[in-house]
N, C-alpha and C positions, 0 to 999 in steps of 0.2 A: 482517295481523291475523287470525291463526287462533284464538287463545285468548281474547283480550279480549272479542269480541262475545258469548261464552257466559257471561261473568261478570256475573251480575245481583245477587249477594249473596255474602257471605263463605262461605256453605255451598258455593257452586260451586267455591271455591278448594280445598276439602278433597278434591276428587276428582282433583286434579292431582298428578303425581309431582314430586319436587324438581327434576328436569331441566326439566319443563314450567313450574315456577314461575320458573325462571331466564329462560326464553323469554318468559314473561308480563311479567316486569319490563322486558325490552327493548321489548315492545309498549306497555306503559304509558308508558314514558319517551318513546317516539316519538309517542304520542298526545298527551301533555302538550305536547311541543314544537310539534306541529302546531296544536293548539287555542289555546294561550295566545299563541303568536306571532301568531296571526290575530286574536284578540279582545282580548288584553291581560289582565293580572292578575298575581298573585304568581307568580313563576317559579322563581328559583334554589332557594328553600327546599324546594319540593315535589320538584324534581328530585333533591335530595340525600336525600330520605326514602323513595324508592321501595322499596328492598329491605326496609327496616325496617317499612314499612307492610304490605307483602305478608306478611311473616313474622308480624306481630302478628295479622292477621286469619286467617291460616292456622292458628295455634296456639291462639288464644283463641276462646272460644265467645261471640262478640258477637251480639246486644246484651245477652245475660245478663251476660257479662263486660263491664266498662266500660273504655273507652279514652278518656282525657281529654287532648285536644291543647292545649298551652299556646299562647295567641294564636289558633292555628288557620289561619294563612296557609300552613302547610306541610301542610295536610290535604287537598289536591286529590286525592291518590291515594286517601286514605280515602273521599272522595266517589265516586270512580270505582268502587271495590270494593263500595260499599254501594248500588248501584242508581241512581247518578246520572251514569253515564258520558256519556250523550247530553245530559243537562241541563248538563254542564260547558260546553257551547257558549253557555249563557246566564249564566254566572257573572259576578256583579257588575253585570249589566245590569238595568235597571228591570224589576221583576216576575220576574226570573230568580233562580237560587239565589244564596245569599250567598257571599262570598269567605272567610267564616269558618264555624265550626260554629254551628249554631242548633238548639236543642232541638225547636222546632216544625217543622223542616224534615225531620228523619229520626230514627227511633228509635235509630239508631246514633250520633247526635250526643249523647253523654251529658251534656255540659256546654257551654254557649255561652261564647264569649270573643272579644275583639278586642284587649284589653289584655294585657300580659305578666305572667308570674309567678304566675298564679292556679291553675295546674293541680294543684300538689301539695296545696294547701289543700283544693280542691274534691274531689280524689281521696280524701284522708284522710276528709273528711266522708262520702263515699259508702261507704268501707270500714267506717267506724263504724256507718253505717246498716245495712249488710249484717250486721255482727256483732250489732247490736241485734235484728234480725229472726231471727237464727239461721240465716241462709242460707249457702250454699256457692258463692261466685263469686269471681272475681278482679277486681282494680281496678289499672289501669295509668295512670300519668301520664307523658306524653311532653313533655319540656321542653328547649328549646334553651339553649345556654350563654349566649347573650345575655340570656335571661330570668333566668338564675341571678345576674345582677347586682342583681336586685330584692330588697329586704329581705323581701317577702312569701314568696318562695320558701324562704328560710332559716327563717322563722317556721314554715312548713309542715313543713319537714324536721325541725326541732327537736321539734315536737309529735308528728309521725308516728313518728319514730325512737324517742322515749321510750315510745311506747305499746306497742311490740312487735307491733302488729297486722299482718295479712297485706296488704301493699301493695307494689307495684313502681313505682319511679321510673326512667324511662329518660332519661339525660342524652344528648341528641342533640347531640354536640359537633362543630359544623361549622367551628370555627376553630382547633382544636388548641391552645387557649390554656391548657389544664390538663395535658394528657397527653403522655407521650413518644410516639415513633413507634410505629406498630403493627408488630408482628413476632411471631416464633414464641414468644418468651418471654411476652409479654403474653397471647397466645392460650392458651398452656399454663397460665398462672396462672389465667385465667378458667375454664378447664375444671376445674382442680383445686379451685378455691374452691367451685364449684357441684356437684362430684361427691359423691353421697351417701356413698360409701365414705370419702372424705377427711373429710367432716364427722362421720361416725360415729367414725373413728379419733381425730379431734381431741377429740371429746367423751369418748372412753374415756381418752385421756391426761389430760385435765382431771380426770376422776373419780379416776384413779389417783393423781394428785398430791395429792388430798384425803384419801387413805387413810394418810398418814404424819403423824399429828396434830402432832408437834412442828415439822414442816417444811412443813405445808400452806400457810401464808401465804407464806413466802419462796419456796417452789417455784412456787406458782401465779403469784406476782408476776413471778418470773424468766421463766416460760413465756410469760406475756402480753407482757412486754417484748421477748422474742426474736421472738415472732410479729409484734408491731407494728413492730419494727425492720426485719424482713425485708420486710414489706409496704410500709413507708415508703420503703425503698431501691428496691424494684422497681416499685411502683405509686403513683399519686397519690391513693389512696383513703382515707387515714387520716382526713381531715376528715369524710368521710361515715361512716366506722366510728365515730368519736367521737360522732357525732350519733345513733348507734343503728342504722345501716343496714349490712347486709352488702354490701360493695362488690365489684362484679364488673366486670372489664374492665381496660383498654380493649380493645374489639374493633373490627374493620374492618366498618363498617356497610354496605359495598358488597359484602362477601363473603357471599352469601346462605347458603351452607352453614354458615359459622361462626355467623351470626346465628340461624339455625334451631336449631343445636345448643345454643348457650349459652342462648338464650331459652327453649328447651324445658326446660332444666334449672332455670333460675331460676323458671319457672312452678310447679315442684313445691315450692318453698320456701314456708313459711307464716310469714314474718316480713318486716320491712321490708328491701327489697332495692333497691340502686341499681345499675343496669346502665349502664355508660359505653360509649357507641357513638360511634365516630369516623366522620363523614360529610363529604362535600365539597359545599358549596352549588353548585348548577348542574351537578352530575355528569352527564356525557353530552352536554353542550352546551359547546363549547370557549370561546365568548365569555363565557358565564355563569361558567364555571370561572375564567377569567382575571380577571373583574371582577364578583364576586358582589354587590357593593353596587349597581352600576349595574343589574344584572339581578334585583335583589330583586323589583321590580315593573316590568312593562313595558307600553307602550301597544301596542294592536293594529296590524295592518297598515292603511295608508291605504285608505279605502273607494272613493276615486276615483283613477283612474290618474294618476301623476305625469308631468307634461310636462317632459322634460329641458331643453327650450328656453325654458321659462318660469321666471323667477327665483322662488325660494321666497318666500312672504310674510314680511315682517319679523316676528320674534317680539316680542310685546308684553311689556313688563316686568311682573314679578309683585311682589306685596307682599314675598315672601321675598327677592327680589333687592334691592328698595329698602331693606329692613331691613339686609341684610348689608353693602351698600355704605356706608350711613350709619354703621353700627357701626365699620367700618374707619376712617372719617374721624374719628369721635369718639374712638376708642381711640388713634389716632396723636397726637391733641392732649393727651390726658390718660391717663397710665399707670395711673390708678386705675380706669379703666373695664375691667370684667371681663365676658367673655361666658361664660355657663353654659348647657349643653344636656344633655338626657337621651337620649343615643344617637341624636340627630337633627341632626347637624351639617349634613348635606346638605339635609335636609328644611326646616330653618329658615333656610337661606341663609348659614350660617356656615362652609362648607367652605373658602373662601378666607381668611376671618378666621383660622381655625385654622392655616393655613400661615404667614400674615404676622405673627401675634401669638401665638406658641405660649405665651408666658409670661402672656398675658392671657386664656387660653382654658382652660376645664375641661369635659370630657365626663364626667358622673358615672355614665354607664350608665343602665340602665332603673331609675332610683331617683329619681323626681320629689320625693318627700318629703325625702329626704336633700339633693337639690339645692337646695331652698328653704331648709332650715335652714342648709346650708353657705353660701348667699348671705347669710343673716342674720348669720352669723359674720363674713363679709367686710365687710358694711356696718357692723357694730359696731366694726370696726377702721378705719373711714374710707375703705374702698374703695367703688366704685360698681358693684355687680354688676347685670347684666342677665340675667334668666332667660328664655331663649327656649325655650318649651315649648308644644306644641300645646294648644289649649283643652281638648280631651277628656282629655288626660293630666294637665293641671294639676288636674283634679278630684281626683286621687289624693292631692294634697298640701294639701287644704283646711285641716286642723288645723295644719299647719306654717305656712301663711300667717297664720292667726289667731294662734297661740300664739308662734311664733318670729320673726315679722316685724311684723305690725300692732300687736300688743299693746305692742311696744317702740318703735313708730313708726320702724322702720328703713327707710331710703330704698332698698329693693330695687325694681327695675323689672321688671315681668312683661310680656313680649311674647308674646302668644298667637296663634300662627299657626293656620290652619284654624278660626277662629271662624265659627260658622254651619254651612252645609251643606258637608260634606267630600266629597260625591260618592259614588263607587262603593264606598267602604269601609263606608258605611252607618251604622246607629245607634250602633255602638260608637265611631265616630270623628267623628260630627257634633259640632260645638262649640256646642250649644244652650243651655247652662246657665250660662256664665261671667258674663253680666251679672247674673243673679239671685244666684249664690253669692258673687260679689265685692262686689256693692252692699250686702250686709247687713253687711259688715265695717267697723267704725268707722275713720275716718281714711283709708280706701282711696280713691284717685282712680281712676276708671274712664273710659277714653277710647276713641274709635274714629275713625280717620281716614277722610275721604271719598276720598282718593287717596294715591298714593305720596309726593307732596311733603308732604302733611300728616302722614303717618306719620313722615317725617324730622323735621319740626318738633316733633311730639309727643315723639319720642324725645329730641331736644335739650332740650325743656322739662322732661321727666322727670328728666334727669340734671343739669339746672341747679338743681334744688331738692333739699334734703336734710332735709326735715321729715317725710316720710310715704311709704308705699309707693305705687307708681304703676303701674297696669295699662293696657296698650294692646292692643286686640283688632283683628284684621284677618283677612279671609277667604282661602281658597285661591284662587289664580288671578290674573288681570290686575288691575293697580292703577289703570287709567284714565289716570293722568297721573303721570309721575315724571321729574325732571330730575337728572342727575348733577351735583350742585353741592357746593361746599365750605363754603358759609355757610348758616345756618339761622335761622329766626325764632322767638323765644320766644312762646308762646301764653299769654294770660291764663287761668289755671286756672279752670274753671267758667263760661267765657263761650262762647256760641254764635255762629254766623255766619249773617247773613241773606243768602240767595242770590237771593231773588226776593220782591217785594212783591205782595200781592193782598188782595182784600176778601172773597171768598166762603168760603174755607176756608184754614186754616193747616195745613201738613204739617210735622211735626217728624221728620226722617229721621236715622237713626243709621248712621254708617260706610258700609258697602257699599251701603246703601239710598239714599244721597243721589243718586247718579247715576241710579238707577232712578226715583226720585221726580222728578228733573229731567225725564226723558223723559216721564213721565206728565203733568207740569205743562204741557209743550209741547203735548201732545195735547189737553189740556183747554182750553188757550188758544185753540185753533182753533174751539172751541165757545163762546167768550166766557166761559169759567169762569175766574175770577181766583184764582190760588193763591199764597199766601204760603209760601215754602219756606225752612225753617230747617235748617242743618247743625248738628245737636245733637251736636257732636263730644265734648262732655263729658256722660257719662251720670251721673256722680257726681263732684263736686257739680253739681246742676242750675243752670242760669242762671235763677234765680227772678225776676230783674228783667225779663228779656225775656219769660218765660212769663206774668207778670202783664200786660204790655203786650199780648201776643197774646190773652189771655183777655178783656181789655177791648175789643179791636177786632174780635173774631170770635165768631160763634155756634157755630162748629164747629171742632174741632181733631182731626187724625188723627196718630197716632204710627206710625212704620214702623221695625221693627227685625228684624234677622236673628238672632232668639233667641227663647227661650220667653216667652210673655206672662205667665205666673205669676211674679210677683216681678221682672219685667223693667222696661225703660225706661218703657213706657206706664203701668205700675202706679205707678211713682214719680212720673210727671207728674200722674196722677189724684190721688194722695195729697197732693201739693204744692198743687194747685188747691183741694182741699177745705180744707186747713189754712189757706189764705189767703182763704177765703170766696168763691172764684170759682166759684159753683155754677150760674150762669145760662148754661150752654152745654151742648152735647153733645160727647162725645168718643168716638172710635173708635180701637181699637188693632189694628194689623196685625202679625202675627208668627206664631210657632209655637204652635198649640193644644196642649192637654195630650195627650201621646202621643209615642211614639218614631217617628221618620221613617225610612222604608226607604232602601235604597241605590238609586242611580240617578244620571244626569247632573245636575250642579249646576243648570243652567238649567231643566231639566224639573221638578226638585223644588221650586225656588223658585216656579215658576209654579203648581204644585199647592198650595203653601202661601199663594198669593195675593200673592206678593211680586215679580212681574214688572211691567213698566210697564203692559201692558194690564190686568192684574188690579187694580193700584192705581188706574188711571184709572176702571175700572168701580166700584170701591169708593167713590171720591169722588162719582161720579154718583149712585149709590144713596143715599149719605149726604145729598147735597144735595136729592134728590127726597123725602126724608123716610122712606126705607125702613129706618129704624133699628129695625125690628121683629124678630120671630123669624127671618125669612129672612135679614136682614142680619146679625143677631147671630151666625149660624153662621160668618160671615166675620170675626168678632172685634169686634163692636160692644160698647162699654163705655159705656152712657148714664151721664153724671154727674148729670144732672138733666133735668127737662122742658125742651124747646127753648124758649128765650126768644122772646116775641112782640115782636121788634124787627127793624128793618131791618138788613141788612148795611151796615156803613159802608164 
């Protein structure tokens, strides 16, 4: 490492020669491999963007010039070049730097993101703000071809291209899904298209064709058709040209000399430009090159030595695994069952389903809104679609859920993986809001299983009815209990399950919090505190019958949910109690307070949010001791009314 230690900002890059830049790329790639294989993180995408990132910061005057990275998981090199090389060792760790771009982390992070397809729209907004202020700077959006499947990307292209403003979009194509092979011809075309002499000659010819009045229209139309036909034959860029962009490329994104040459020329253009760059995910790491999906994100090296003579502990089943297994069994029985995912077959547990039931599987790409409306169309024709989409990504399809599914009472099933704390991906990926945003939709059933077996039964129940949409939320990680079985139990919709009887306090736990609350109840029992524990597996509709019984028999009720308190389960319980006149009790809600939760290990974050067994135990003790004052309120107390002066039954 001769060059990298001296790079503390993009200004340091500009002192290097092109040959030294090439050596720097090798050092950066080696450093990335060393750090990320040790601590974990996004891997293959950043390896594929090394040369492109170096060229961007070498040629552009950042942070005055703006570089907007779509999603941001490929921006590790960007972080290294902008003064965060050493901090990379803390990436995605609690209180370390984010795995994505964050505006409050660095002045070089022009726009934050963790969801796909936002870069072009954001960049166009920044370009228009620049024009509005009369400034002279450049704006570049870097978007991967996976993100180009999202409708927002094309909305941005359409608006930016029509504007004629100075903006550059770099299509970081790492799957070669659009373009022909890189070669001398495409390199030559890219150089010609950006050459000032070529563009001046083209303009002169165009002007000359307009100086023959009787033939101006026909000649210009002929010239345009010939130009478009040639480009269409030789390049894949006419789509972008028709949207108003000057298309450049494709070029080899790992040939630093070519990238510098072409990018240097496109930088001089003052119009919408799309530069098509071909890269390889995982470039420079053989295993990642061979399997970029597997190496998209990796875990770090084990922190304790592995004993080769000791058998590895058995892997615990996950909710994703339980979901995928159950879907396969249900799809085998009923050909109407259709699985839909948005570029997340592996993440949602549907990879095997895709292989076994190709005619019953659809991957719509990074297009959640389209996926939901598509599911509505399937349901309208009698099929039984199951949308498997991460909770955080389903947020993007809210209007589609309301307008295209719920309003028509179509029986689409929504299975939301990563509900609650998503861990090291942080606030862009935590599934904090699904209880709140789905519960407000008329006719929507919202459920959360306590374990893998109950997830299977809820999925069976959802598909057994055809009257309304049905949402099931479950967290990332282990599912406590799951049996690989072929038969399932229908669950009465809107009915809870009593797991433990007690007199001192009733705990209504939702989904993943049931097991945690069970552990807290056991701890409390050792101190002769009697807890009634309810598995509130249906968030909507509420089990109002059982809730009334609990309110009659207890002075205090605590709700526990892995979601935001505002508009959440606890809020719904409180409203129901008030509506039914059950005011003579106190209620406390545990969940996520108003604010965005940082990145970090799931267990640590849950404890910080007051949702671990010890923290729930402490909350119950404080509640029973009467500490439902300001100090307790900071932990989520929601007094319904003054505590009744009656004995606990």
